[in-house]
N, C-alpha and C positions, 0 to 999 in steps of 0.2 A: 854172042856179042863179039865183034871183031877184035876189040882191045883185049879181051880175055883169051882168045885164040892166040894172039901174038904173045901174050904174057906167059902162056904155058906151052907154047910151041905147037899147038894144033894137033897133038897126038891123042891116042885113045885114052891115056891116063889122065890127060887134062879134061877131056870131054866128060869124064865120069865125076869130075870134082863138082860139087853143088854151085850153081850159079848164084852170083850175088844179087840182091834184089834191086840194086840201083845200077843205072847204065853209064855212070860217071866214075872215074877214079877218085879216090879220096886224097886230099892234099897232104904233103909233108910226111907221108908215111903214117899218118895217124889212122886209127881203126878201132872198131868196137873190141873191147877186151885188151886193147893196148894200154900203154902207160905213158904219163907225161909228168915231167917235173919243171918247176919255174925257178929261175934265178931270182931270189927274194933279197938280194943285197941292198937294193935301193929302199926297201921297207925297213930293213934293220938299221940302216944309216939314218933314215929320217922318219920314224914311226908316227910323229905327230903331224906330218905334212899330208897323209893320205886319209881318206874316209874309210877305206877297206884295205884288207891285206890278202895278198895271193895265198893260196893253200901251200902248206909246207909238204915236202917230201913227194915221192912218186904217187901219182894219182891215177887210179883205174878209170877206164872209159866205158861205162856200162851202156851208154846210149849215144846215138848219132842222129842229129837233125839236119835236114836239107831243106833249104829255102830257095826256090827258083825265082829270080828277080826279073827274068826275061832278058833278051838280047845277049845271051851268053854269060850274064852275071849271076852269081849264086852266093849264098852264104852257107857255110859248113859249120855246124855247132857240135862240139864233142863235150857231152856232159860228163862231169867228173864225179868221183866218189863223194867228195865234199860238196858243199853247196855253191858250185861254180861251173863255168863252161869256157872252153876255148873256142873262139869264133875265127874262121879263116874266110875272108872274102876273095873270090876268084873271078876272073874274066877270061872267058874261052879257055878255062882250065889253068890259067896262070895266076898265081898268088898275088894279090893286089894289097892285102893288109891283114894284120893279125891282132886280135883284141882278146883279152881275158876278162870275164865278167864274174863278179861275186854276188850271189843273191844276198840281199840285206833284209827284205821284208816281203811277206805275202799277205794280201788282204782278200778276204773271202766275202764278196757281196752276198747279201741274203737271198737274192732272187735275180731273175733276169732283167727285170725292170731297173733294179739298182745297178746292175752291170752296164746296162745301156745308158743310164744316167752318167755313170762315171766316164764312159767313152765320149759322150757328146758334151758334158758340162764341166767335168773336173779340170781345174787349171793345170794339173800335173800332165794332162794329155793335150798340150798344145800351146800353153801360155808361153810368152816370149822369155820370161824369167820366173824361176820358181825357187822356193827354199826347201832344202831337205837335209837332214841330219846336221842342222845348224850351219849350212853353207849355201851360198847362192850359186845357181846353175842357169846357164843360158841356152836357149833353144838352138840346136844344130840344124834342124830342117826348116825350110822356108826362108824367105828373104828377111834379113835382119831389120826389125822395125816396121816391116810391111803390115803386120796385123798383131793385135794384142793376143789373139789365139788363132791357130790353124788347125785343121782337121788332123786326126791321128793318121799315120802311115799304116796301110793295112797290107798284110802278106800272110801266106799259108806256109806252114811247116809240116813236113813228113818226118815221123820219128822212126827209128829202127833200133831194135834191141836183139838180144840172144846170140847164140853161136850154133850154127852159122846165122849171120844177121838175116832178119826178116822184118818187114813192114809191121809196125806194132800200133801206131797211133797217128791222128792228124789233128791239127789245130789251126785256128786263125788267130793272128796277132793284130791288136790295134795298139801301135807303139809310138813313142816319141823319145828322141835322143837329146840329151842335154850335155853340156860340158862346163868345166871350170878350169882356170889356170892354177897350176901348183907352182906358185911363184918361187919357192925354195929350190926347186929342182928344174925350173924352166920346162916343165911337162904339163900335159893335160890329163884330167881324170873325167870319166864319162858317167852319166847317170841315164840308164834305159828304163823307162816306165812303160810297162806292157800289160794290157788287158787281154788275157788269153781266154779264147772261146773253143772248148772242146766239144760242145753241143751234145744233146739238146738242153742239158740243165747243169752242165759242169763248166764252171768259169772262175777264174782267180785273177787278181791284179798283183803283179810282182815288180819289185824295185831291185835293180842290180847296178852295182858299181864296176866300171871297167877302165882299162887303160890299154894304150897301144904297146905292142911288143914286136920283137924281131925274132928270127930263128936263133940268134945268139942267146936269147932268154929262155930257150926251151931245151929240155933233154927228153927226147922222144924214143920210147923202146917198145 
């Protein structure tokens, strides 16, 4: 891979180094087995304003997920020791946005038929407004008011683990993103509802609360 040759100078020592399993660089210096810490001052100052709280302290990154959205767009998910992940969206390798998501709830459908019913019928995957955790959330995808319910957004994710990293798992997401205003801080909070299909008989539904961040909110080591 040409970017690896450039990074290590193209000498014999570099060629002996194990090749990474992905052909793209990871953003912001993040990596499997790296660490990241969040600035949690806004939570400590207004704990009642938020639905979820960012993890405290330095978090290890045991897993990386890559989602190719096409057209040069991608999502990079760095799963943390605690039940959370840092998501970086890129376009042609340039960072476009950063979000942190904290897992709140996992639902295990009893069988594939129940999983499919959730995808196609449950209001949490496509209704224009839902209630969760005692708050109202409004659909992010689709035209406002265009339909009472829209189909879930479908995308595939490849997961990498271990050191050196290697491809470890694949799954398909059926997802819907919601948002709400945090009036006290003039910010927004997000709710991502995802039906995750690992195939052929492994599937779960997850609820994760997120918020927008900047590089100033992160300490990456």
